[in-house]
N, CA, C and O atoms as a DFTB+ gen file, in Angstrom:
688 C
 N C O
     1  1     -16.015     -15.433      51.792
     2  2     -17.483     -15.689      51.920
     3  2     -17.987     -14.870      53.060
     4  3     -17.359     -14.743      54.111
     5  1     -19.164     -14.309      52.812
     6  2     -19.778     -13.472      53.718
     7  2     -20.846     -14.223      54.598
     8  3     -21.759     -14.863      54.077
     9  1     -20.693     -14.117      55.878
    10  2     -21.804     -14.804      56.746
    11  2     -22.710     -13.774      57.080
    12  3     -22.365     -12.666      57.493
    13  1     -24.027     -14.199      56.873
    14  2     -25.112     -13.200      57.265
    15  2     -25.664     -13.751      58.630
    16  3     -25.876     -14.950      58.810
    17  1     -25.877     -12.791      59.565
    18  2     -26.364     -13.265      60.849
    19  2     -27.838     -12.731      60.832
    20  3     -28.173     -11.640      60.369
    21  1     -28.622     -13.605      61.370
    22  2     -30.054     -13.326      61.447
    23  2     -30.600     -13.493      62.828
    24  3     -30.181     -14.454      63.473
    25  1     -31.444     -12.722      63.352
    26  2     -31.988     -12.789      64.736
    27  2     -33.308     -12.251      64.791
    28  3     -33.750     -11.430      63.987
    29  1     -33.966     -12.763      65.819
    30  2     -35.347     -12.162      66.106
    31  2     -35.319     -11.643      67.560
    32  3     -34.509     -12.048      68.393
    33  1     -36.179     -10.802      67.776
    34  2     -36.260     -10.111      69.004
    35  2     -35.869     -11.093      70.259
    36  3     -36.631     -11.998      70.600
    37  1     -34.774     -10.874      70.837
    38  2     -34.320     -11.640      71.911
    39  2     -33.891     -13.030      71.670
    40  3     -33.450     -13.720      72.589
    41  1     -34.000     -13.442      70.519
    42  2     -33.426     -14.844      70.062
    43  2     -32.020     -14.733      69.951
    44  3     -31.434     -13.671      69.740
    45  1     -31.434     -15.943      70.110
    46  2     -30.031     -16.116      69.901
    47  2     -29.594     -16.009      68.454
    48  3     -30.253     -16.573      67.580
    49  1     -28.473     -15.283      68.156
    50  2     -28.194     -15.015      66.779
    51  2     -27.718     -16.370      66.076
    52  3     -27.069     -17.219      66.688
    53  1     -28.051     -16.481      64.898
    54  2     -27.764     -17.782      64.165
    55  2     -27.123     -17.307      62.849
    56  3     -27.507     -16.284      62.283
    57  1     -26.065     -18.139      62.353
    58  2     -25.464     -17.863      61.129
    59  2     -25.991     -18.918      60.126
    60  3     -26.166     -20.081      60.491
    61  1     -26.223     -18.544      58.962
    62  2     -26.740     -19.516      57.935
    63  2     -25.660     -19.638      56.846
    64  3     -25.510     -18.724      56.034
    65  1     -24.961     -20.669      56.817
    66  2     -23.717     -20.904      55.801
    67  2     -24.066     -22.070      54.893
    68  3     -23.602     -22.092      53.754
    69  1     -24.781     -22.943      55.289
    70  2     -25.072     -24.213      54.575
    71  2     -25.609     -23.872      53.075
    72  3     -25.139     -24.454      52.098
    73  1     -26.493     -23.018      52.982
    74  2     -27.129     -22.633      51.699
    75  2     -26.170     -21.833      50.891
    76  3     -26.107     -22.056      49.682
    77  1     -25.396     -20.896      51.451
    78  2     -24.356     -20.204      50.672
    79  2     -23.291     -20.999      50.242
    80  3     -22.695     -20.669      49.217
    81  1     -22.903     -22.161      50.968
    82  2     -21.900     -23.125      50.470
    83  2     -22.348     -23.804      49.337
    84  3     -21.572     -23.996      48.400
    85  1     -23.564     -24.212      49.302
    86  2     -24.097     -24.925      48.145
    87  2     -24.075     -23.992      46.878
    88  3     -23.745     -24.409      45.768
    89  1     -24.436     -22.759      47.121
    90  2     -24.514     -21.789      46.008
    91  2     -23.095     -21.527      45.477
    92  3     -22.888     -21.415      44.269
    93  1     -22.132     -21.432      46.390
    94  2     -20.689     -21.127      45.992
    95  2     -20.148     -22.408      45.172
    96  3     -19.504     -22.215      44.141
    97  1     -20.388     -23.618      45.595
    98  2     -19.978     -24.752      44.915
    99  2     -20.693     -24.820      43.463
   100  3     -20.028     -24.983      42.440
   101  1     -21.929     -24.700      43.458
   102  2     -22.570     -24.669      42.111
   103  2     -21.951     -23.598      41.153
   104  3     -21.629     -23.850      39.991
   105  1     -21.834     -22.537      41.676
   106  2     -21.136     -21.412      40.834
   107  2     -19.722     -21.819      40.342
   108  3     -19.317     -21.511      39.221
   109  1     -18.953     -22.567      41.287
   110  2     -17.605     -22.980      40.937
   111  2     -17.687     -24.031      39.841
   112  3     -16.906     -24.035      38.890
   113  1     -18.692     -24.952      40.012
   114  2     -18.987     -25.957      39.072
   115  2     -19.275     -25.474      37.764
   116  3     -18.739     -25.948      36.762
   117  1     -20.156     -24.489      37.738
   118  2     -20.451     -23.874      36.441
   119  2     -19.332     -23.220      35.817
   120  3     -19.243     -23.286      34.591
   121  1     -18.428     -22.574      36.509
   122  2     -17.288     -21.802      35.894
   123  2     -16.324     -23.019      35.329
   124  3     -15.772     -22.868      34.239
   125  1     -16.155     -24.086      36.004
   126  2     -15.343     -25.212      35.575
   127  2     -15.883     -25.722      34.329
   128  3     -15.082     -25.913      33.414
   129  1     -17.149     -25.982      34.141
   130  2     -17.681     -26.562      32.935
   131  2     -17.530     -25.590      31.700
   132  3     -17.235     -25.995      30.576
   133  1     -17.772     -24.205      32.035
   134  2     -17.534     -23.244      30.957
   135  2     -16.089     -23.170      30.506
   136  3     -15.809     -23.005      29.318
   137  1     -15.230     -23.285      31.397
   138  2     -13.799     -23.355      31.120
   139  2     -13.393     -24.579      30.244
   140  3     -12.578     -24.442      29.332
   141  1     -13.955     -25.742      30.526
   142  2     -13.688     -26.867      29.735
   143  2     -14.182     -26.822      28.360
   144  3     -13.494     -27.225      27.422
   145  1     -15.430     -26.311      28.207
   146  2     -16.131     -26.086      26.914
   147  2     -15.347     -25.074      26.122
   148  3     -15.264     -25.225      24.903
   149  1     -14.774     -24.068      26.710
   150  2     -14.067     -23.143      25.941
   151  2     -12.781     -23.591      25.352
   152  3     -12.356     -23.220      24.257
   153  1     -12.119     -24.523      26.261
   154  2     -10.849     -25.215      25.700
   155  2     -11.109     -26.198      24.750
   156  3     -10.278     -26.422      23.869
   157  1     -12.187     -26.831      24.817
   158  2     -12.599     -27.900      23.785
   159  2     -12.883     -27.247      22.408
   160  3     -12.423     -27.705      21.362
   161  1     -13.681     -26.131      22.478
   162  2     -14.032     -25.365      21.300
   163  2     -12.789     -24.736      20.597
   164  3     -12.676     -24.693      19.372
   165  1     -11.896     -24.268      21.447
   166  2     -10.635     -23.598      20.944
   167  2      -9.824     -24.536      20.232
   168  3      -9.310     -24.257      19.149
   169  1      -9.679     -25.742      20.857
   170  2      -8.866     -26.804      20.137
   171  2      -9.430     -27.272      18.985
   172  3      -8.647     -27.509      18.065
   173  1     -10.704     -27.482      18.790
   174  2     -11.269     -27.895      17.538
   175  2     -11.258     -26.768      16.497
   176  3     -10.957     -27.026      15.332
   177  1     -11.572     -25.544      16.880
   178  2     -11.665     -24.447      15.831
   179  2     -10.222     -24.095      15.367
   180  3     -10.010     -23.791      14.194
   181  1      -9.211     -24.140      16.317
   182  2      -7.815     -23.650      15.947
   183  2      -6.836     -24.732      16.211
   184  3      -6.100     -24.731      17.198
   185  1      -6.851     -25.737      15.220
   186  2      -5.949     -26.782      15.511
   187  2      -4.562     -26.313      15.491
   188  3      -4.276     -25.300      14.854
   189  1      -3.626     -27.012      16.180
   190  2      -2.287     -26.711      16.431
   191  2      -1.643     -26.988      15.070
   192  3      -1.822     -28.069      14.509
   193  1      -0.837     -25.939      14.497
   194  2      -0.036     -26.201      13.273
   195  2       1.304     -26.649      13.627
   196  3       1.874     -26.176      14.610
   197  1       1.826     -27.509      12.904
   198  2       3.189     -28.063      13.245
   199  2       4.029     -27.652      12.052
   200  3       3.520     -27.397      10.961
   201  1       5.399     -27.594      12.304
   202  2       6.391     -27.405      11.262
   203  2       6.379     -28.524      10.045
   204  3       6.933     -28.399       8.953
   205  1       5.720     -29.483      10.444
   206  2       5.865     -30.541       9.398
   207  2       4.531     -30.658       8.592
   208  3       4.222     -31.693       8.001
   209  1       3.799     -29.587       8.605
   210  2       2.483     -29.496       7.904
   211  2       2.925     -29.644       6.274
   212  3       3.976     -29.168       5.846
   213  1       2.053     -30.304       5.523
   214  2       2.207     -30.494       4.078
   215  2       0.893     -30.381       3.337
   216  3      -0.044     -31.146       3.563
   217  1       0.850     -29.418       2.456
   218  2      -0.368     -29.220       1.650
   219  2       0.047     -28.672       0.255
   220  3       0.355     -27.491       0.101
   221  1       0.042     -29.560      -0.729
   222  2       0.530     -29.092      -2.035
   223  2      -0.521     -28.742      -2.925
   224  3      -0.321     -28.789      -4.138
   225  1      -1.757     -28.353      -2.400
   226  2      -2.892     -28.120      -3.339
   227  2      -2.515     -26.842      -4.160
   228  3      -2.078     -25.787      -3.700
   229  1      -2.779     -27.156      -5.509
   230  2      -2.432     -26.072      -6.635
   231  2      -2.215     -26.841      -7.837
   232  3      -2.501     -28.031      -7.966
   233  1      -1.585     -25.941      -8.889
   234  2      -1.463     -26.553     -10.143
   235  2       0.166     -26.764     -10.397
   236  3       0.947     -25.939      -9.922
   237  1       0.562     -27.695     -11.026
   238  2       1.959     -27.983     -11.317
   239  2       2.162     -27.926     -12.918
   240  3       1.709     -28.782     -13.677
   241  1       2.889     -26.822     -13.317
   242  2       3.209     -26.806     -14.828
   243  2       4.505     -27.231     -15.036
   244  3       5.367     -27.174     -14.159
   245  1       4.726     -27.742     -16.381
   246  2       5.824     -28.204     -16.965
   247  2       6.833     -27.077     -16.993
   248  3       6.545     -25.921     -17.304
   249  1       8.078     -27.515     -16.633
   250  2       9.247     -26.581     -16.858
   251  2       9.731     -27.049     -18.325
   252  3      10.155     -28.189     -18.515
   253  1       9.644     -26.162     -19.262
   254  2       9.878     -26.665     -20.752
   255  2       8.628     -27.390     -21.287
   256  3       7.602     -27.579     -20.634
   257  1       8.821     -27.724     -22.401
   258  2       7.692     -28.401     -23.129
   259  2       8.171     -29.516     -24.039
   260  3       8.492     -29.282     -25.204
   261  1       8.225     -30.881     -23.441
   262  2       8.773     -32.012     -24.422
   263  2       7.736     -32.224     -25.482
   264  3       6.527     -32.102     -25.288
   265  1       8.292     -32.546     -26.602
   266  2       7.453     -32.857     -27.717
   267  2       6.615     -34.075     -27.609
   268  3       5.603     -34.167     -28.304
   269  1       6.944     -34.973     -26.825
   270  2       6.230     -36.207     -26.621
   271  2       4.952     -35.970     -25.709
   272  3       4.101     -36.849     -25.570
   273  1       4.869     -34.708     -25.086
   274  2       3.772     -34.215     -24.300
   275  2       3.288     -32.836     -24.667
   276  3       3.002     -32.005     -23.805
   277  1       3.208     -32.626     -25.862
   278  2       2.825     -31.147     -26.357
   279  2       1.364     -30.834     -25.969
   280  3       0.951     -29.678     -25.874
   281  1       0.586     -31.957     -25.742
   282  2      -0.865     -31.615     -25.343
   283  2      -1.067     -31.248     -23.874
   284  3      -2.111     -30.746     -23.456
   285  1       0.055     -31.545     -23.073
   286  2      -0.053     -31.558     -21.626
   287  2      -0.171     -30.127     -21.065
   288  3       0.525     -29.225     -21.530
   289  1      -1.008     -29.928     -20.118
   290  2      -1.268     -28.581     -19.567
   291  2      -0.745     -28.527     -18.109
   292  3       0.156     -27.739     -17.819
   293  1      -1.261     -29.300     -17.245
   294  2      -1.073     -29.245     -15.777
   295  2      -1.446     -30.419     -15.060
   296  3      -2.330     -31.131     -15.536
   297  1      -0.812     -30.772     -13.811
   298  2      -1.269     -31.525     -12.947
   299  2      -1.962     -30.668     -11.805
   300  3      -1.324     -29.815     -11.187
   301  1      -3.258     -30.930     -11.564
   302  2      -4.016     -30.167     -10.645
   303  2      -4.474     -30.951      -9.398
   304  3      -5.222     -31.929      -9.411
   305  1      -3.866     -30.326      -8.231
   306  2      -4.377     -31.045      -6.972
   307  2      -5.250     -29.923      -6.274
   308  3      -4.908     -28.746      -6.157
   309  1      -6.433     -30.481      -5.833
   310  2      -7.467     -29.494      -5.075
   311  2      -8.281     -30.359      -4.265
   312  3      -9.458     -30.628      -4.504
   313  1      -7.524     -30.833      -3.182
   314  2      -8.288     -31.669      -2.111
   315  2      -9.377     -30.919      -1.411
   316  3     -10.382     -31.497      -0.996
   317  1      -9.189     -29.689      -1.284
   318  2     -10.179     -28.843      -0.534
   319  2     -11.156     -28.233      -1.417
   320  3     -11.908     -27.383      -0.942
   321  1     -11.239     -28.537      -2.572
   322  2     -12.088     -28.108      -3.662
   323  2     -12.338     -26.576      -3.559
   324  3     -13.464     -26.089      -3.464
   325  1     -11.208     -25.879      -3.586
   326  2     -11.240     -24.387      -3.566
   327  2     -11.606     -23.889      -4.970
   328  3     -11.295     -24.526      -5.976
   329  1     -12.317     -22.656      -5.008
   330  2     -12.862     -22.276      -6.316
   331  2     -11.654     -21.642      -7.067
   332  3     -11.597     -21.676      -8.296
   333  1     -10.769     -21.110      -6.362
   334  2      -9.570     -20.503      -7.132
   335  2      -8.644     -21.524      -7.820
   336  3      -7.752     -21.137      -8.575
   337  1      -8.847     -22.766      -7.572
   338  2      -8.069     -23.787      -8.183
   339  2      -8.801     -24.588      -9.067
   340  3      -9.968     -24.857      -8.781
   341  1      -8.227     -25.067     -10.235
   342  2      -8.889     -25.953     -11.286
   343  2      -9.294     -27.221     -10.638
   344  3      -8.705     -27.547      -9.607
   345  1     -10.243     -27.984     -11.124
   346  2     -10.657     -29.300     -10.676
   347  2      -9.487     -30.207     -10.741
   348  3      -8.653     -30.105     -11.641
   349  1      -9.407     -31.194      -9.689
   350  2      -8.308     -32.071      -9.705
   351  2      -8.265     -32.980     -10.882
   352  3      -9.303     -33.460     -11.339
   353  1      -7.073     -33.232     -11.392
   354  2      -6.774     -34.064     -12.570
   355  2      -5.667     -33.628     -13.423
   356  3      -5.095     -32.559     -13.214
   357  1      -5.349     -34.410     -14.366
   358  2      -4.358     -34.004     -15.391
   359  2      -5.110     -33.226     -16.507
   360  3      -6.001     -33.761     -17.167
   361  1      -4.689     -31.870     -16.699
   362  2      -5.408     -31.118     -17.606
   363  2      -4.519     -30.913     -18.893
   364  3      -3.328     -30.624     -18.780
   365  1      -5.126     -31.070     -20.114
   366  2      -4.579     -30.882     -21.337
   367  2      -4.731     -29.450     -21.780
   368  3      -5.567     -28.746     -21.214
   369  1      -3.931     -28.934     -22.822
   370  2      -3.857     -27.487     -23.244
   371  2      -5.328     -27.179     -23.705
   372  3      -5.798     -26.057     -23.517
   373  1      -6.051     -28.174     -24.306
   374  2      -7.308     -27.837     -24.853
   375  2      -8.374     -27.812     -23.898
   376  3      -9.531     -27.647     -24.288
   377  1      -8.074     -27.972     -22.575
   378  2      -9.023     -27.863     -21.445
   379  2      -9.521     -29.317     -20.960
   380  3     -10.090     -29.472     -19.880
   381  1      -9.262     -30.337     -21.834
   382  2      -9.726     -31.634     -21.429
   383  2      -9.113     -32.023     -20.029
   384  3      -7.915     -31.844     -19.806
   385  1      -9.940     -32.540     -19.128
   386  2      -9.525     -32.902     -17.828
   387  2      -9.682     -34.416     -17.716
   388  3     -10.759     -34.981     -17.911
   389  1      -8.454     -35.095     -17.362
   390  2      -8.341     -36.550     -17.001
   391  2      -8.437     -36.575     -15.521
   392  3      -7.428     -36.291     -14.875
   393  1      -9.540     -36.883     -14.912
   394  2      -9.610     -37.090     -13.444
   395  2      -8.953     -38.214     -13.003
   396  3      -8.782     -39.197     -13.723
   397  1      -8.515     -38.120     -11.693
   398  2      -7.729     -39.243     -11.123
   399  2      -8.538     -40.465     -10.923
   400  3      -9.653     -40.326     -10.420
   401  1      -8.147     -41.574     -11.232
   402  2      -8.684     -42.938     -10.957
   403  2      -8.098     -43.362      -9.618
   404  3      -8.815     -43.781      -8.710
   405  1      -6.827     -43.247      -9.520
   406  2      -6.017     -43.423      -8.228
   407  2      -5.174     -42.219      -7.946
   408  3      -4.681     -41.595      -8.886
   409  1      -4.978     -41.852      -6.680
   410  2      -4.230     -40.722      -6.431
   411  2      -3.480     -40.932      -4.990
   412  3      -4.161     -41.245      -4.013
   413  1      -2.084     -40.758      -4.878
   414  2      -1.343     -40.871      -3.608
   415  2      -0.711     -39.463      -3.478
   416  3       0.019     -39.050      -4.380
   417  1      -0.940     -38.801      -2.510
   418  2      -0.196     -37.395      -2.330
   419  2       0.364     -37.555      -0.893
   420  3      -0.401     -37.644       0.067
   421  1       1.722     -37.590      -0.760
   422  2       2.544     -37.645       0.346
   423  2       3.725     -36.674       0.079
   424  3       3.998     -36.281      -1.056
   425  1       4.372     -36.330       1.132
   426  2       5.507     -35.528       1.092
   427  2       6.607     -36.005       0.135
   428  3       7.125     -35.171      -0.607
   429  1       6.993     -37.257       0.100
   430  2       7.826     -37.810      -0.725
   431  2       7.349     -38.683      -1.885
   432  3       8.050     -39.483      -2.506
   433  1       6.098     -38.424      -2.082
   434  2       5.427     -39.251      -3.224
   435  2       4.214     -38.722      -3.787
   436  3       3.222     -38.539      -3.083
   437  1       4.240     -38.454      -5.076
   438  2       2.908     -38.178      -5.823
   439  2       2.782     -39.114      -6.813
   440  3       3.643     -39.154      -7.692
   441  1       1.760     -39.954      -6.824
   442  2       1.575     -40.991      -7.881
   443  2       0.074     -40.860      -8.285
   444  3      -0.755     -40.605      -7.410
   445  1      -0.252     -41.006      -9.419
   446  2      -1.642     -41.252      -9.903
   447  2      -1.810     -41.988     -11.161
   448  3      -0.851     -42.202     -11.902
   449  1      -2.972     -42.371     -11.414
   450  2      -3.389     -43.006     -12.708
   451  2      -4.727     -42.275     -13.054
   452  3      -5.575     -42.130     -12.175
   453  1      -4.914     -41.844     -14.243
   454  2      -6.140     -41.050     -14.560
   455  2      -7.200     -42.017     -15.131
   456  3      -6.894     -43.175     -15.411
   457  1      -8.339     -41.575     -15.287
   458  2      -9.453     -42.281     -16.053
   459  2      -8.958     -42.350     -17.499
   460  3      -8.045     -41.636     -17.910
   461  1      -9.591     -43.225     -18.231
   462  2      -9.467     -43.409     -19.715
   463  2     -10.530     -42.730     -20.430
   464  3     -11.723     -42.999     -20.291
   465  1      -9.972     -41.679     -21.342
   466  2     -10.870     -40.921     -22.204
   467  2     -10.420     -41.049     -23.720
   468  3      -9.289     -40.712     -24.069
   469  1     -11.330     -41.535     -24.572
   470  2     -11.073     -41.849     -25.893
   471  2      -9.723     -42.773     -25.987
   472  3      -8.807     -42.508     -26.766
   473  1      -9.717     -43.856     -25.124
   474  2      -8.551     -44.788     -25.275
   475  2      -7.336     -44.427     -24.586
   476  3      -6.408     -45.227     -24.465
   477  1      -7.305     -43.169     -24.096
   478  2      -5.987     -42.547     -23.519
   479  2      -6.048     -42.411     -22.103
   480  3      -7.089     -41.962     -21.623
   481  1      -5.059     -42.738     -21.321
   482  2      -4.874     -42.551     -19.835
   483  2      -3.363     -42.235     -19.552
   484  3      -2.436     -42.517     -20.310
   485  1      -3.273     -41.654     -18.435
   486  2      -1.871     -41.275     -17.997
   487  2      -1.577     -41.802     -16.679
   488  3      -2.495     -42.007     -15.886
   489  1      -0.246     -42.061     -16.356
   490  2       0.236     -42.353     -15.041
   491  2       1.395     -41.425     -14.723
   492  3       2.090     -40.908     -15.598
   493  1       1.558     -41.248     -13.454
   494  2       2.667     -40.413     -12.993
   495  2       3.215     -40.960     -11.778
   496  3       2.420     -41.438     -10.969
   497  1       4.569     -40.966     -11.499
   498  2       5.243     -41.407     -10.331
   499  2       6.297     -40.408     -10.140
   500  3       7.196     -40.249     -10.966
   501  1       6.180     -39.648      -8.917
   502  2       7.245     -38.561      -8.677
   503  2       7.340     -38.181      -7.238
   504  3       6.669     -38.768      -6.390
   505  1       8.224     -37.136      -6.923
   506  2       8.168     -36.733      -5.587
   507  2       8.328     -35.135      -5.615
   508  3       8.685     -34.549      -6.637
   509  1       8.051     -34.515      -4.476
   510  2       8.048     -33.272      -4.183
   511  2       9.331     -32.750      -3.803
   512  3       9.913     -33.326      -2.884
   513  1       9.848     -31.803      -4.326
   514  2      11.451     -31.382      -4.045
   515  2      11.260     -30.490      -2.685
   516  3      12.288     -30.271      -2.045
   517  1      10.201     -30.033      -2.264
   518  2      10.105     -29.210      -0.953
   519  2       8.860     -29.580      -0.301
   520  3       7.919     -30.104      -0.897
   521  1       8.878     -29.280       1.001
   522  2       7.623     -29.486       1.826
   523  2       6.903     -28.128       2.180
   524  3       7.268     -27.089       1.630
   525  1       5.935     -28.140       3.051
   526  2       5.367     -27.048       3.417
   527  2       4.016     -26.902       2.980
   528  3       3.536     -27.829       2.328
   529  1       3.268     -25.822       3.245
   530  2       1.972     -25.448       2.681
   531  2       2.191     -24.515       1.562
   532  3       2.373     -23.318       1.785
   533  1       2.182     -25.036       0.287
   534  2       2.583     -24.328      -0.879
   535  2       1.805     -23.134      -1.111
   536  3       2.363     -22.195      -1.679
   537  1       0.385     -23.013      -0.692
   538  2      -0.250     -21.928      -1.003
   539  2       0.047     -20.769      -0.076
   540  3      -0.372     -19.643      -0.343
   541  1       0.746     -21.015       0.982
   542  2       1.216     -19.983       1.847
   543  2       2.639     -19.545       1.637
   544  3       3.119     -18.622       2.295
   545  1       3.279     -20.167       0.774
   546  2       4.760     -20.029       0.533
   547  2       5.048     -19.344      -0.661
   548  3       4.428     -19.597      -1.694
   549  1       6.033     -18.406      -0.599
   550  2       6.398     -17.725      -1.868
   551  2       7.362     -18.602      -2.655
   552  3       8.535     -18.765      -2.319
   553  1       6.783     -19.167      -3.745
   554  2       7.593     -20.078      -4.611
   555  2       8.037     -19.454      -5.837
   556  3       7.268     -18.650      -6.365
   557  1       9.081     -19.680      -6.340
   558  2       9.547     -19.010      -7.604
   559  2       8.979     -19.924      -8.718
   560  3       9.098     -21.149      -8.713
   561  1       8.335     -19.185      -9.692
   562  2       7.710     -20.032     -10.741
   563  2       8.731     -20.582     -11.807
   564  3       8.334     -21.182     -12.805
   565  1       9.979     -20.365     -11.568
   566  2      11.063     -20.943     -12.466
   567  2      11.844     -22.043     -11.728
   568  3      12.776     -22.637     -12.269
   569  1      11.459     -22.276     -10.556
   570  2      12.194     -23.239      -9.807
   571  2      11.425     -24.627      -9.712
   572  3      10.255     -24.562      -9.337
   573  1      11.895     -25.729      -9.975
   574  2      11.076     -27.027      -9.826
   575  2      10.733     -27.191      -8.336
   576  3      11.426     -26.917      -7.356
   577  1       9.427     -27.733      -8.409
   578  2       8.940     -28.117      -6.931
   579  2       8.549     -29.559      -7.033
   580  3       8.321     -30.134      -5.968
   581  1       8.433     -30.243      -8.170
   582  2       8.002     -31.585      -8.328
   583  2       8.747     -32.126      -9.622
   584  3       8.919     -31.486     -10.659
   585  1       9.158     -33.437      -9.363
   586  2       9.776     -34.162     -10.455
   587  2       9.199     -35.593     -10.536
   588  3       8.804     -36.212      -9.547
   589  1       9.188     -36.050     -11.766
   590  2       8.721     -37.534     -11.825
   591  2       8.625     -37.991     -13.184
   592  3       9.073     -37.262     -14.068
   593  1       8.121     -39.059     -13.465
   594  2       7.907     -39.748     -14.658
   595  2       6.407     -39.840     -15.115
   596  3       5.548     -40.464     -14.492
   597  1       6.194     -39.140     -16.286
   598  2       4.835     -39.124     -16.812
   599  2       4.734     -40.144     -18.020
   600  3       5.558     -40.149     -18.935
   601  1       3.692     -40.975     -17.950
   602  2       3.533     -41.947     -19.048
   603  2       2.228     -41.749     -19.462
   604  3       1.301     -41.586     -18.669
   605  1       2.074     -41.757     -21.049
   606  2       0.679     -41.844     -21.590
   607  2       0.542     -43.240     -22.309
   608  3       1.447     -43.740     -22.977
   609  1      -0.620     -43.777     -22.109
   610  2      -1.106     -44.915     -22.697
   611  2      -2.252     -44.743     -23.704
   612  3      -3.160     -43.944     -23.473
   613  1      -2.217     -45.478     -24.805
   614  2      -3.286     -45.331     -25.931
   615  2      -3.671     -46.898     -25.943
   616  3      -2.836     -47.783     -26.127
   617  1      -4.996     -47.115     -25.732
   618  2      -5.498     -48.452     -25.900
   619  2      -4.737     -49.568     -25.081
   620  3      -4.672     -50.723     -25.500
   621  1      -4.176     -49.172     -23.914
   622  2      -3.444     -49.968     -23.099
   623  2      -2.008     -50.166     -23.323
   624  3      -1.323     -50.790     -22.512
   625  1      -1.515     -49.641     -24.431
   626  2      -0.037     -49.598     -24.657
   627  2       0.580     -48.267     -24.434
   628  3       0.028     -47.195     -24.680
   629  1       1.771     -48.427     -23.948
   630  2       2.653     -47.188     -23.550
   631  2       3.039     -46.567     -24.880
   632  3       3.550     -47.271     -25.751
   633  1       2.799     -45.190     -25.080
   634  2       3.130     -44.527     -26.279
   635  2       3.987     -43.426     -26.051
   636  3       4.632     -43.037     -27.025
   637  1       4.146     -42.787     -24.874
   638  2       5.141     -41.876     -24.551
   639  2       5.440     -41.863     -23.066
   640  3       4.577     -42.143     -22.235
   641  1       6.719     -41.521     -22.741
   642  2       7.223     -41.505     -21.474
   643  2       8.291     -40.437     -21.253
   644  3       9.128     -40.310     -22.147
   645  1       8.363     -39.698     -20.240
   646  2       9.280     -38.680     -19.985
   647  2       9.569     -38.372     -18.553
   648  3       8.628     -38.327     -17.760
   649  1      10.797     -38.156     -18.156
   650  2      11.109     -37.701     -16.935
   651  2      10.942     -36.092     -16.931
   652  3      11.528     -35.400     -17.764
   653  1      10.140     -35.571     -15.979
   654  2       9.825     -34.147     -16.107
   655  2       9.910     -33.323     -14.864
   656  3       9.900     -33.912     -13.783
   657  1       9.984     -32.133     -14.902
   658  2      10.036     -31.314     -13.640
   659  2       9.033     -30.263     -13.939
   660  3       8.800     -29.821     -15.064
   661  1       8.378     -29.850     -12.678
   662  2       7.173     -28.886     -12.726
   663  2       7.437     -27.719     -11.643
   664  3       8.123     -27.797     -10.623
   665  1       6.750     -26.679     -12.110
   666  2       6.721     -25.601     -11.195
   667  2       5.350     -25.485     -10.536
   668  3       4.422     -26.123     -11.035
   669  1       5.133     -24.697      -9.416
   670  2       3.958     -24.468      -8.831
   671  2       3.212     -23.255      -9.072
   672  3       3.826     -22.216      -9.313
   673  1       1.827     -23.284      -9.030
   674  2       0.919     -22.273      -9.241
   675  2      -0.139     -22.432      -8.219
   676  3      -0.836     -23.446      -8.206
   677  1      -0.297     -21.443      -7.332
   678  2      -1.365     -21.536      -6.411
   679  2      -2.693     -21.028      -6.665
   680  3      -3.530     -21.105      -5.766
   681  1      -3.001     -20.490      -7.842
   682  2      -4.252     -19.991      -8.256
   683  2      -4.367     -18.490      -8.069
   684  3      -3.428     -17.854      -7.590
   685  1      -5.408     -17.961      -8.407
   686  2      -5.615     -16.540      -8.329
   687  2      -6.600     -16.162      -7.392
   688  3      -6.871     -14.972      -7.229
């Protein structure tokens, strides 16, 4: 801190430090607030990623084609509503989409019930065979990533059931 001395003709020299102290502490306070705001914004904008992150958004296609589900196309998960991914739901080969009525997506559990269309609805109960952020991972389209039991109901009666395995497609 620099002290400035002021004097008038023949008067005793005086130092003026009180005002400069106030200025110094105001500047210090301003720097502290700026630092806190920067840390807060950085924490919000760039959340810390952990090794336990799990994001399965994408499409899950059947490995093989069982005859009891010949109309089946894919299970589509799209929680972030990305344009590169199909709408969430169970998709048939003709493009019909059965949106989810209920949906649970966890690392060890994927289960859903679809809405009913023309008297038909589906249920699924299964599990993911791997974790991670699927869209950022190089996954082999021949290796299963999801397995479970798919059931089709017509007019409230079970008409087809199969244990199935699925591969992953993350969109284009």
